[in-house]
VOPAGU-2260 file (C-alpha; in pm, 1 decimal, decimal comma):
REM VOPAGU-2260
SITE   aa  ch    i         X         Y         Z
SITE  MET   A    0   18722,6   12733,9   15924,3
SITE  TYR   A    1   18851,3   12513,4   16207,1
SITE  ILE   A    2   19036,8   12288,8   15961,7
SITE  ILE   A    3   19221,3   12594,8   15829,0
SITE  ILE   A    4   19300,7   12702,2   16186,3
SITE  ALA   A    5   19431,1   12352,9   16262,1
SITE  ILE   A    6   19663,0   12357,2   15958,4
SITE  LEU   A    7   19792,4   12703,7   16049,4
SITE  LEU   A    8   19844,4   12586,0   16408,7
SITE  PHE   A    9   20057,6   12297,5   16286,5
SITE  GLY   A   10   20259,7   12536,0   16073,2
SITE  LEU   A   11   20307,0   12773,3   16367,2
SITE  LEU   A   12   20433,0   12497,9   16598,0
SITE  ILE   A   13   20680,9   12359,4   16344,9
SITE  ALA   A   14   20797,9   12709,9   16248,8
SITE  ALA   A   15   20850,7   12785,6   16620,5
SITE  HIS   A   16   21056,3   12466,1   16647,2
SITE  GLU   A   17   21283,4   12576,0   16362,2
SITE  TRP   A   18   21301,4   12928,8   16505,8
SITE  GLY   A   19   21444,1   12774,0   16822,2
SITE  HIS   A   20   21721,2   12611,5   16618,6
SITE  PHE   A   21   21782,1   12942,4   16438,4
SITE  ILE   A   22   21814,7   13152,7   16754,9
SITE  ALA   A   23   22044,2   12896,4   16919,2
SITE  ALA   A   24   22260,2   12875,6   16605,5
SITE  ARG   A   25   22295,2   13254,4   16595,4
SITE  LEU   A   26   22386,1   13268,2   16964,7
SITE  CYS   A   27   22651,5   12999,6   16910,6
SITE  GLY   A   28   22798,9   13172,9   16604,8
SITE  VAL   A   29   22685,7   12907,9   16355,4
SITE  THR   A   30   22632,9   13015,8   15994,3
SITE  VAL   A   31   22266,2   12983,9   15892,1
SITE  HIS   A   32   22213,7   12982,3   15516,2
SITE  GLU   A   33   21834,4   12998,9   15517,4
SITE  PHE   A   34   21546,0   13021,9   15760,1
SITE  ALA   A   35   21217,3   12931,2   15592,0
SITE  ILE   A   36   20860,1   12943,1   15713,9
SITE  GLY   A   37   20649,3   12695,1   15519,8
SITE  MET   A   38   20752,0   12448,3   15252,1
SITE  GLY   A   39   20751,4   12440,4   14872,3
SITE  PRO   A   40   20824,7   12729,4   14631,7
SITE  ALA   A   41   20919,4   13063,2   14792,1
SITE  ILE   A   42   20670,2   13348,3   14766,1
SITE  TRP   A   43   20893,0   13598,6   14951,0
SITE  LYS   A   44   21268,0   13616,8   15015,2
SITE  HIS   A   45   21494,7   13859,1   15197,4
SITE  MET   A   46   21871,3   13841,1   15248,7
SITE  GLY   A   47   21963,4   13937,9   15604,6
SITE  LYS   A   48   22268,8   14134,4   15711,6
SITE  LYS   A   49   22447,3   13823,2   15843,3
SITE  GLY   A   50   22408,7   13626,2   15522,0
SITE  THR   A   51   22092,2   13438,9   15617,9
SITE  GLU   A   52   21816,2   13425,4   15358,6
SITE  PHE   A   53   21471,5   13453,5   15514,6
SITE  SER   A   54   21184,0   13312,3   15310,9
SITE  ILE   A   55   20812,7   13243,5   15326,3
SITE  ARG   A   56   20703,7   12945,0   15121,5
SITE  VAL   A   57   20370,1   12860,4   14969,6
SITE  LEU   A   58   20265,8   12565,9   15187,9
SITE  PRO   A   59   20193,8   12672,4   15550,6
SITE  ILE   A   60   20322,2   12344,5   15694,2
SITE  GLY   A   61   20645,5   12366,7   15884,9
SITE  GLY   A   62   20973,3   12522,8   15782,5
SITE  TYR   A   63   21343,9   12464,1   15815,0
SITE  CYS   A   64   21671,5   12613,3   15933,6
SITE  ALA   A   65   21960,9   12526,1   15699,0
SITE  MET   A   66   22295,4   12547,3   15884,2
SITE  GLU   A   67   22651,3   12514,0   15756,5
SITE  GLY   A   68   22801,1   12179,0   15857,2
SITE  GLU   A   69   22468,7   12032,1   15964,6
SITE  GLU   A   70   22461,8   11737,2   15724,6
SITE  GLU   A   71   22827,2   11707,2   15616,0
SITE  GLU   A   72   23174,8   11805,8   15727,4
SITE  SER   A   73   23278,5   12166,9   15666,5
SITE  ASP   A   74   23606,9   12356,0   15716,9
SITE  ASP   A   75   23421,0   12677,5   15799,1
SITE  PRO   A   76   23500,6   12770,3   16163,8
SITE  HIS   A   77   23140,2   12891,6   16192,5
SITE  SER   A   78   22993,1   12558,1   16079,4
SITE  LEU   A   79   22790,1   12347,3   16319,7
SITE  ASN   A   80   23028,2   12051,4   16299,1
SITE  ASN   A   81   23317,3   12271,7   16424,1
SITE  GLN   A   82   23138,3   12385,4   16740,2
SITE  GLY   A   83   23198,1   12244,5   17086,6
SITE  PHE   A   84   22988,3   11970,3   17247,1
SITE  TRP   A   85   22757,3   12193,1   17453,3
SITE  LYS   A   86   22697,2   12439,0   17169,6
SITE  LYS   A   87   22585,3   12152,0   16948,4
SITE  VAL   A   88   22357,5   12018,8   17221,9
SITE  LEU   A   89   22208,0   12366,3   17262,3
SITE  VAL   A   90   22138,5   12398,1   16888,0
SITE  PHE   A   91   21987,9   12048,8   16863,1
SITE  ALA   A   92   21769,6   12083,8   17175,4
SITE  ALA   A   93   21656,1   12442,3   17111,0
SITE  GLY   A   94   21372,0   12338,6   16878,8
SITE  ALA   A   95   21207,3   12118,8   17142,3
SITE  PHE   A   96   21266,9   12386,5   17406,4
SITE  MET   A   97   21091,1   12644,0   17187,5
SITE  ASN   A   98   20792,6   12408,4   17146,7
SITE  PHE   A   99   20773,5   12384,4   17526,2
SITE  VAL   A  100   20790,7   12763,2   17558,1
SITE  VAL   A  101   20512,9   12810,6   17299,9
SITE  GLY   A  102   20292,8   12557,6   17481,0
SITE  PHE   A  103   20361,6   12727,1   17815,0
SITE  LEU   A  104   20274,7   13072,0   17676,5
SITE  ILE   A  105   19949,2   12943,1   17522,4
SITE  ILE   A  106   19839,7   12796,7   17856,8
SITE  LEU   A  107   19941,0   13116,2   18039,8
SITE  LEU   A  108   19738,5   13325,3   17794,6
SITE  LEU   A  109   19434,9   13101,9   17849,7
SITE  ASN   A  110   19478,7   13139,2   18226,8
SITE  VAL   A  111   19476,0   13520,0   18223,2
SITE  ASN   A  112   19099,3   13548,6   18279,8
SITE  VAL   A  113   19061,1   13247,7   18510,9
SITE  ALA   A  114   18907,0   13346,3   18846,1
SITE  ALA   A  115   18963,8   13021,2   19037,7
SITE  TYR   A  116   19088,1   12664,0   18995,0
SITE  ARG   A  117   18944,3   12334,9   19113,8
SITE  THR   A  118   19193,6   12134,9   19317,1
SITE  PRO   A  119   19224,4   11757,6   19382,6
SITE  GLU   A  120   19101,5   11804,8   19739,9
SITE  ILE   A  121   18857,1   11553,7   19886,9
SITE  THR   A  122   18543,4   11745,1   19982,9
SITE  GLY   A  123   18322,7   11454,2   20093,7
SITE  PHE   A  124   18225,1   11088,0   20066,3
SITE  ALA   A  125   17924,5   10888,8   19952,6
SITE  PRO   A  126   17716,6   10751,3   20245,0
SITE  GLU   A  127   17834,3   10394,6   20176,7
SITE  PHE   A  128   18207,0   10482,6   20174,8
SITE  THR   A  129   18371,4   10291,5   20462,4
SITE  LEU   A  130   18737,3   10385,2   20417,5
SITE  SER   A  131   18730,1   10732,1   20574,1
SITE  GLY   A  132   18905,6   10826,5   20895,2
SITE  GLU   A  133   19259,3   10877,9   21022,8
SITE  ASP   A  134   19371,0   10539,0   20889,1
SITE  GLY   A  135   19208,2   10606,0   20554,6
SITE  LEU   A  136   19098,7   10917,0   20365,0
SITE  MET   A  137   18964,5   11234,1   20526,7
SITE  GLU   A  138   18787,8   11546,1   20407,6
SITE  GLY   A  139   19047,7   11808,6   20326,8
SITE  ASP   A  140   19303,2   11552,8   20204,9
SITE  VAL   A  141   19465,2   11658,7   19877,8
SITE  LEU   A  142   19561,6   11376,1   19643,9
SITE  TYR   A  143   19936,0   11401,9   19577,9
SITE  SER   A  144   19989,5   11084,6   19374,7
SITE  ILE   A  145   19803,6   10777,3   19250,2
SITE  ASP   A  146   20004,9   10460,1   19181,7
SITE  GLY   A  147   20323,4   10665,3   19167,7
SITE  GLU   A  148   20188,1   10926,7   18923,6
SITE  ARG   A  149   20182,8   11284,7   19055,2
SITE  ILE   A  150   19851,1   11464,2   19053,1
SITE  TYR   A  151   19923,0   11801,3   18894,6
SITE  THR   A  152   19571,9   11913,7   18799,6
SITE  PHE   A  153   19216,0   11832,5   18899,8
SITE  SER   A  154   19157,1   11629,7   18581,4
SITE  ASP   A  155   19447,7   11396,6   18667,2
SITE  VAL   A  156   19236,2   11237,2   18941,9
SITE  SER   A  157   18979,0   11083,0   18707,2
SITE  LEU   A  158   19251,5   10988,0   18456,5
SITE  PHE   A  159   19462,9   10782,1   18696,0
SITE  LEU   A  160   19171,0   10639,6   18890,1
SITE  SER   A  161   19038,4   10509,2   18558,0
SITE  ARG   A  162   19378,8   10352,6   18478,9
SITE  GLY   A  163   19385,9   10153,7   18802,1
SITE  SER   A  164   19396,0    9773,8   18822,2
SITE  GLY   A  165   19063,3    9756,9   19005,8
SITE  GLU   A  166   19229,7    9596,4   19309,5
SITE  GLY   A  167   19319,2    9908,5   19504,7
SITE  PHE   A  168   19564,9   10196,3   19472,6
SITE  ASP   A  169   19892,8   10319,5   19614,9
SITE  LEU   A  170   19792,1   10666,9   19731,0
SITE  VAL   A  171   19981,9   10961,1   19876,2
SITE  VAL   A  172   19777,1   11248,0   20016,7
SITE  LEU   A  173   19866,9   11581,1   20171,3
SITE  ARG   A  174   19708,8   11616,5   20514,6
SITE  ASP   A  175   19780,5   11927,9   20721,1
SITE  GLY   A  176   20091,1   11988,7   20510,2
SITE  GLU   A  177   20229,8   11637,5   20563,4
SITE  LYS   A  178   20241,5   11344,3   20320,0
SITE  VAL   A  179   20037,1   11042,3   20426,1
SITE  VAL   A  180   20114,3   10717,1   20241,0
SITE  LEU   A  181   19831,2   10467,9   20187,5
SITE  ASP   A  182   19985,4   10166,2   20014,2
SITE  ASP   A  183   19753,7    9913,4   19850,7
SITE  PHE   A  184   19450,7   10115,8   19961,4
SITE  PRO   A  185   19149,2    9884,8   19898,2
SITE  MET   A  186   18937,1   10139,0   19710,0
SITE  THR   A  187   18744,2    9976,7   19423,4
SITE  VAL   A  188   18459,4   10064,8   19190,0
SITE  GLN   A  189   18118,0    9982,2   19333,8
SITE  GLU   A  190   17766,6   10122,8   19357,0
SITE  TYR   A  191   17723,4   10436,2   19564,4
SITE  THR   A  192   17438,6   10676,0   19637,8
SITE  ASP   A  193   17462,4   11023,3   19489,4
SITE  SER   A  194   17391,9   11249,0   19787,8
SITE  ALA   A  195   17278,2   11531,2   19558,7
SITE  SER   A  196   17026,1   11345,6   19339,8
SITE  GLY   A  197   16951,4   11041,1   19553,4
SITE  GLY   A  198   17026,4   10811,4   19262,1
SITE  THR   A  199   17303,8   10554,0   19238,7
SITE  TYR   A  200   17623,5   10541,7   19034,2
SITE  GLN   A  201   17930,6   10325,4   18980,6
SITE  GLY   A  202   18243,5   10488,4   19119,1
SITE  TYR   A  203   18480,3   10522,9   19412,3
SITE  GLY   A  204   18253,9   10716,9   19648,3
SITE  LEU   A  205   18477,9   11024,0   19665,1
SITE  TYR   A  206   18383,6   11385,9   19599,9
SITE  PHE   A  207   18659,2   11616,0   19478,0
SITE  GLY   A  208   18690,1   11980,6   19398,2
SITE  GLY   A  209   18840,0   12229,2   19638,6
SITE  ILE   A  210   18860,3   12588,0   19510,5
SITE  GLU   A  211   19178,4   12796,4   19491,4
SITE  GLU   A  212   19162,5   13166,4   19407,6
SITE  ALA   A  213   19352,0   13247,9   19088,3
SITE  THR   A  214   19605,9   13507,2   19197,6
SITE  TRP   A  215   19888,8   13576,6   18951,9
SITE  GLY   A  216   20116,0   13352,1   19153,1
SITE  VAL   A  217   19861,8   13071,1   19135,9
SITE  LYS   A  218   19811,1   13128,4   18762,0
SITE  LEU   A  219   20184,2   13090,0   18699,8
SITE  LYS   A  220   20194,0   12780,0   18922,0
SITE  MET   A  221   19897,2   12619,9   18744,4
SITE  THR   A  222   20043,7   12707,0   18402,8
SITE  TRP   A  223   20366,0   12530,9   18498,2
SITE  LEU   A  224   20184,0   12228,6   18643,0
SITE  ASN   A  225   19960,6   12203,4   18335,2
SITE  SER   A  226   20271,5   12216,9   18112,2
SITE  ILE   A  227   20446,2   11943,4   18311,4
SITE  ASP   A  228   20124,2   11742,8   18300,0
SITE  PHE   A  229   20121,9   11757,7   17918,9
SITE  VAL   A  230   20484,7   11640,3   17911,9
SITE  ARG   A  231   20390,6   11354,5   18145,1
SITE  ILE   A  232   20094,8   11257,6   17922,7
SITE  ALA   A  233   20334,4   11224,9   17626,7
SITE  ARG   A  234   20567,1   11007,0   17835,3
SITE  TYR   A  235   20275,4   10803,9   17972,1
SITE  SER   A  236   20138,0   10744,4   17621,4
SITE  LEU   A  237   20475,9   10609,0   17509,7
SITE  GLN   A  238   20481,2   10378,8   17811,9
SITE  GLU   A  239   20135,4   10247,5   17723,7
SITE  ILE   A  240   20255,0   10164,8   17370,5
SITE  VAL   A  241   20565,8    9986,0   17501,9
SITE  ARG   A  242   20355,5    9789,2   17752,5
SITE  GLY   A  243   20113,7    9685,7   17477,5
SITE  ASN   A  244   19817,1    9869,9   17630,4
SITE  ALA   A  245   19795,0   10084,6   17315,8
SITE  GLY   A  246   19856,7    9983,3   16956,8
SITE  MET   A  247   19934,3   10135,0   16619,7
SITE  SER   A  248   19562,6   10185,1   16556,3
SITE  ASP   A  249   19551,7   10424,8   16852,5
SITE  LEU   A  250   19807,9   10661,3   16697,3
SITE  ASN   A  251   19695,8   10981,5   16528,1
SITE  GLY   A  252   19883,5   11153,2   16247,5
SITE  PRO   A  253   19833,4   11502,3   16102,9
SITE  VAL   A  254   19499,2   11409,5   15942,0
SITE  GLY   A  255   19366,4   11264,0   16266,0
SITE  ILE   A  256   19485,4   11560,7   16471,3
SITE  VAL   A  257   19336,9   11811,7   16227,5
SITE  SER   A  258   19011,0   11616,3   16238,4
SITE  ALA   A  259   19017,9   11615,5   16620,0
SITE  ILE   A  260   19080,4   11991,1   16628,4
SITE  ASN   A  261   18791,2   12042,9   16387,2
SITE  ASP   A  262   18565,4   11833,2   16613,6
SITE  VAL   A  263   18675,5   12036,2   16917,7
SITE  GLY   A  264   18583,5   12357,2   16736,6
SITE  GLN   A  265   18245,6   12235,8   16612,3
SITE  GLN   A  266   18143,9   12096,2   16951,9
SITE  SER   A  267   18218,5   12421,6   17134,6
SITE  ALA   A  268   17925,8   12644,5   17233,1
SITE  THR   A  269   18068,1   12966,5   17088,3
SITE  VAL   A  270   18345,6   13070,0   16851,8
SITE  ALA   A  271   18538,1   13214,6   17148,3
SITE  ASP   A  272   18509,3   12881,6   17331,9
SITE  ALA   A  273   18617,1   12697,8   17016,0
SITE  LEU   A  274   18929,1   12911,4   16975,8
SITE  ALA   A  275   19017,5   12866,5   17343,6
SITE  ASN   A  276   18969,5   12489,4   17325,9
SITE  ILE   A  277   19173,8   12464,9   17004,2
SITE  ALA   A  278   19449,7   12674,5   17161,9
SITE  TYR   A  279   19455,1   12440,4   17463,1
SITE  PHE   A  280   19473,3   12142,4   17229,3
SITE  GLY   A  281   19755,2   12319,3   17045,6
SITE  ALA   A  282   19947,9   12360,8   17371,7
SITE  MET   A  283   19924,0   11985,9   17429,5
SITE  ILE   A  284   20050,5   11918,7   17074,7
SITE  ALA   A  285   20341,5   12159,7   17133,1
SITE  MET   A  286   20443,6   11970,4   17448,1
SITE  ASN   A  287   20413,7   11638,4   17263,9
SITE  LEU   A  288   20638,1   11769,9   16985,6
SITE  ALA   A  289   20893,8   11875,6   17246,1
SITE  VAL   A  290   20902,0   11528,5   17403,5
SITE  MET   A  291   20893,7   11328,8   17079,9
SITE  ASN   A  292   21170,0   11531,9   16916,5
SITE  LEU   A  293   21405,3   11458,6   17206,9
SITE  LEU   A  294   21365,8   11081,1   17183,4
SITE  PRO   A  295   21703,7   10920,3   17096,8
SITE  ILE   A  296   21581,8   10811,4   16753,3
SITE  PRO   A  297   21788,8   10885,8   16441,4
SITE  ALA   A  298   21642,5   11162,3   16219,9
SITE  LEU   A  299   21503,7   11338,1   16530,3
SITE  ASP   A  300   21680,3   11602,4   16739,8
SITE  GLY   A  301   21721,5   11352,2   17021,9
SITE  GLY   A  302   21890,6   11118,5   16775,9
SITE  ARG   A  303   22133,4   11394,5   16677,7
SITE  ILE   A  304   22220,6   11444,6   17044,6
SITE  PHE   A  305   22259,0   11066,7   17089,0
SITE  PHE   A  306   22501,6   11046,1   16795,7
SITE  LEU   A  307   22688,0   11348,7   16931,8
SITE  VAL   A  308   22736,2   11169,8   17265,6
SITE  LEU   A  309   22853,2   10851,2   17089,4
SITE  SER   A  310   23097,1   11043,5   16870,2
SITE  THR   A  311   23233,9   11235,8   17169,1
SITE  LEU   A  312   23284,5   10912,0   17365,9
SITE  SER   A  313   23450,0   10753,8   17061,1
SITE  GLU   A  314   23689,1   11047,5   17037,4
SITE  LYS   A  315   23771,5   11028,7   17408,5
SITE  LEU   A  316   23823,4   10650,9   17412,0
SITE  PHE   A  317   23960,5   10576,9   17065,3
SITE  LYS   A  318   24087,0   10920,0   16952,8
SITE  LYS   A  319   23854,0   10908,2   16651,9
SITE  LYS   A  320   23515,3   11063,7   16581,9
SITE  ILE   A  321   23233,6   10878,8   16410,3
SITE  PRO   A  322   23227,4   11015,3   16051,6
SITE  MET   A  323   22920,7   11226,3   15977,7
SITE  LYS   A  324   22852,3   11024,8   15661,2
SITE  TYR   A  325   22758,4   10721,7   15873,6
SITE  GLU   A  326   22523,0   10931,8   16081,8
SITE  ALA   A  327   22373,5   11073,3   15759,8
SITE  ILE   A  328   22308,6   10724,0   15622,2
SITE  ILE   A  329   22144,3   10606,1   15945,1
SITE  ASN   A  330   21936,5   10925,4   15963,6
SITE  LEU   A  331   21823,0   10870,5   15603,9
SITE  VAL   A  332   21716,3   10512,3   15676,7
SITE  PHE   A  333   21523,9   10610,0   15988,9
SITE  PHE   A  334   21370,5   10909,1   15810,5
SITE  ALA   A  335   21236,0   10667,9   15547,7
SITE  LEU   A  336   21100,2   10442,5   15824,4
SITE  LEU   A  337   20936,5   10738,6   15999,1
SITE  MET   A  338   20779,7   10847,5   15670,6
SITE  ALA   A  339   20647,5   10494,2   15617,9
SITE  LEU   A  340   20503,2   10500,6   15970,0
SITE  MET   A  341   20350,1   10841,9   15898,7
SITE  LEU   A  342   20187,7   10709,0   15579,9
SITE  PHE   A  343   20048,2   10410,6   15771,2
SITE  VAL   A  344   19907,8   10632,9   16045,7
SITE  THR   A  345   19766,8   10876,1   15788,0
SITE  PHE   A  346   19595,7   10585,6   15608,4
SITE  ASN   A  347   19436,5   10484,2   15940,6
SITE  ASP   A  348   19331,4   10845,0   16003,3
SITE  VAL   A  349   19158,6   10865,2   15665,2
SITE  ALA   A  350   18996,2   10523,9   15712,2
SITE  ARG   A  351   18851,6   10635,8   16048,5
SITE  LEU   A  352   18700,0   10942,8   15883,7
SITE  PHE   A  353   18486,4   10719,5   15659,9
SITE  GLN   A  354   18378,8   10476,8   15930,7
C-alpha cells in the first residue's frame, strides 16, 4: 500500500510542478496546447474553452504542459518565445514555486493539530560541563547558528553538531533578546553523566528542549521555518557533494525514494502515523524538487532561465539573440546526460534493495 502511495505522491508533486507552469502561462497570455496529468496513452481528454486540451494519461508519474513557442521559434504573438523577459522568467520559475507551495501546505496541514513545539533552548548541562557561565553558555540561551548555519528547528541542533570538525564550534546564541557570538567555542565530544539515569554517554553535555505553545501565529512561523530548513537541506546536500563529503553512491533516485517512503510507512506505529510521516517526507521531496529545478543546468527550469539571461545579454550587447535551436541542442545533450545519471542512480537503488 505504501509503495502505491509513494508513486501517487511522486505523480502529485510533478503534476503540481506542471500546473505551476500552466497557471503562469495562462496569466501571461501564452497559448497552452495541452496540460496532461500522467504519462503514456490518454484515458480521458477534454478540450477547454481557450483551446487547451486537458488529459489524464495512464501512467500516474508526472505530466507536462505543452506551450506554443517553448521548444522552437513561433510567429504567434501568444507564443512563449514572443513574451517579454520577466514573463518568461515567471513561466519558467512557476513550476518550482508551485512545488514550494505544495510542500509548505503539507507542513501547515501537519501542524494543524500540534499543541506545542520543542525549541533549541538550552535547558541544562551535564555535571561535568565546564563551559557554562557568562563567558560561555547559559541556561535559557537559544542556539541561533552553528558554524554559520542557522538553527531553524529543534532537530537542526543535532544535525549540525554532528557535522562539526570535533575541534570546537562557531556559535551564536540568543540571550535576553541579544545575539552573543562565541567563536571557536571549545566544545567537543566527551563522556558525560546522564543526570536522569546516572549512566554515562558520549556527547556535548548540553540539554535542549524549551517548549513553545503552538498558537496559530507560531504554527505559521514554524511551517515557514520548516520549509526554509528543507530548502537549506537541499542546498547543504549539494555542497557536501561538491566538497567530496558525499558521493554518487549516496544519491537516491525514484526507486530509492519509493523504497524509503515504504520503509517510513512500515516502521510507523499506526496507519495515521504512517500517512503523516509519508506526507512530511513528501514535503521535503517537494522542496528538493523546487531547489533542483532552479539549478542553472540545461534541460532544467533553471537552465532555461540561464539561457534566457544569456540571450538577453547577447541582444543588449551584440544586437542578436541566441537562436533557440542551439539551446534545444544543448538541452537535448544534457537531458541525455541526466537520463544516464538517473539510470545509474536507479541501478544503485535496485542493487541496495538486494543487499
